[in-house]
C-alpha positions in Angstrom: 96.8 -10.0 -13.7 96.3 -11.7 -10.6 98.4 -12.0 -7.8 97.8 -13.3 -4.5 97.8 -11.3 -1.0 99.7 -13.3 1.9 97.1 -14.8 4.3 97.5 -12.9 7.4 95.6 -13.1 11.0 94.0 -15.8 12.6 93.1 -19.0 10.6 89.5 -17.8 10.1 90.8 -14.6 8.9 93.0 -15.9 6.8 90.5 -18.4 4.7 88.2 -15.2 4.6 91.1 -13.8 2.7 91.5 -17.0 0.8 87.7 -16.7 0.1 87.9 -13.3 -1.3 91.0 -14.0 -3.6 88.8 -17.2 -4.9 86.0 -15.3 -6.2 88.2 -13.0 -7.4 89.8 -15.4 -9.9 85.8 -17.0 -10.9 84.1 -13.3 -11.2 82.8 -13.6 -14.5 84.5 -17.1 -15.8 81.9 -20.2 -16.0 84.3 -22.4 -17.3 84.4 -25.3 -14.8 88.6 -26.7 -16.0 89.4 -23.1 -15.9 87.9 -22.2 -12.5 89.2 -25.7 -11.3 92.2 -25.1 -12.7 92.9 -21.7 -10.8 91.5 -22.6 -7.9 93.8 -25.8 -7.6 96.6 -23.5 -7.8 95.6 -21.2 -5.4 94.7 -23.2 -2.5 98.4 -25.7 -3.4 100.0 -22.1 -2.8 98.4 -20.3 -0.2 98.2 -22.6 2.4 101.0 -24.6 4.3 101.6 -28.1 4.4 100.0 -29.7 1.0 101.2 -31.8 -0.8 98.4 -32.2 -3.5 94.5 -29.8 -4.1 92.4 -30.6 -7.5 89.7 -32.0 -8.5 87.6 -35.1 -9.6 84.7 -35.1 -11.6 82.0 -37.4 -12.1 81.3 -38.7 -15.6 78.2 -40.7 -14.7 80.1 -44.1 -13.6 83.4 -42.8 -11.5 85.5 -39.6 -10.4 87.6 -38.8 -13.3 91.1 -36.8 -12.6 90.7 -32.9 -13.6 92.4 -29.9 -12.6 95.4 -30.4 -9.6 98.4 -29.4 -8.0 101.1 -31.8 -7.2 102.7 -35.4 -8.1 100.7 -37.0 -10.9 97.7 -38.4 -9.9 95.0 -41.6 -9.9 93.2 -40.7 -13.3 89.7 -42.8 -12.1 88.6 -43.3 -9.0 85.5 -45.8 -8.1 82.7 -44.3 -6.2 83.3 -47.2 -3.5 87.1 -46.8 -3.2 88.9 -44.2 -1.2 88.2 -41.2 0.7 87.3 -39.2 -2.9 84.8 -42.1 -3.4 83.0 -42.2 0.5 83.1 -38.2 -0.6 81.3 -38.8 -3.5 79.0 -41.7 -2.3 78.2 -39.9 0.6 77.6 -36.1 -0.4 79.7 -35.2 2.6 82.7 -34.0 3.2 85.4 -36.5 4.4 88.3 -35.1 7.0 90.4 -37.9 7.6 93.2 -37.0 10.2 95.6 -40.3 9.0 94.7 -41.5 5.9 96.7 -45.3 6.5 93.9 -45.9 8.9 91.0 -45.0 6.6 89.7 -48.6 5.2 90.6 -48.7 0.9 92.7 -45.6 1.2 93.9 -44.8 -2.4 97.9 -44.3 -1.9 98.2 -41.7 -5.4 100.8 -40.0 -3.8 102.6 -42.1 -0.9 103.2 -38.8 0.6 99.9 -37.9 1.8 99.2 -38.7 5.5 95.9 -36.6 5.6 92.9 -35.3 3.6 89.9 -32.9 3.4 87.3 -34.0 0.3 84.6 -32.0 -0.4 81.9 -33.1 -2.8 80.5 -30.4 -5.5 76.9 -31.3 -5.7 74.4 -29.0 -7.8 70.6 -29.6 -7.4 68.9 -31.4 -9.5 65.5 -31.8 -10.2 65.3 -35.9 -8.6 68.0 -34.4 -5.5 71.6 -33.3 -5.7 73.7 -34.1 -8.3 77.0 -35.6 -7.7 79.0 -32.9 -10.3 82.6 -34.5 -8.6 85.1 -33.6 -4.8 87.4 -31.1 -4.5 90.4 -33.2 -3.0 93.5 -31.6 -0.5 96.1 -33.8 0.8 99.2 -33.2 3.4 101.9 -34.7 3.7 101.5 -34.5 8.0 98.7 -36.0 9.7 96.2 -34.2 11.5 97.1 -31.4 9.3 93.1 -30.1 8.7 90.6 -29.1 11.2 87.2 -28.0 11.6 88.1 -24.2 10.5 90.0 -25.9 7.6 86.7 -28.1 6.6 84.8 -25.1 7.4 87.4 -22.5 5.0 87.5 -25.4 2.2 83.8 -26.1 1.9 83.3 -22.0 1.0 85.8 -22.7 -1.7 83.9 -25.2 -3.0 80.8 -24.1 -2.5 81.8 -20.5 -4.1 83.3 -22.5 -7.2 79.9 -24.3 -7.3 78.4 -21.0 -7.4 80.8 -20.0 -10.5 78.9 -22.5 -12.8 75.5 -21.1 -12.5 
């Protein structure tokens, strides 16, 4: 049985604690769906002011919704649409302070006002292979800062390491 511990200290200290909890959840489990489900729940319940946390997986053409916490989501996202598509196509984290100002934003949950999307990539023979994205939304603008981005990227990296 897993019980999340309350996060304490500064934001970097809280992310270090959250990463340790994430690694404990992932330890010994290689299944990407199980790990995505558990990480979605962990992050959703551990961090304040979130309304959606989850994964989209690349099927070779577009992103398809995976495990998540929050309201029902868009099922498929083209790589040329929205914040998730931008993260996937550029292979770079997208941190958006106000999603209403992002060209082509897809409003799966009208409450979402800011967003961080971390691309999930693995080294392949012909360069980086896109696995999907880790998507975190907030109902507050300017919710995420550099420390949040680094912490969420570390959790995404732990997820990717669990699949090796």
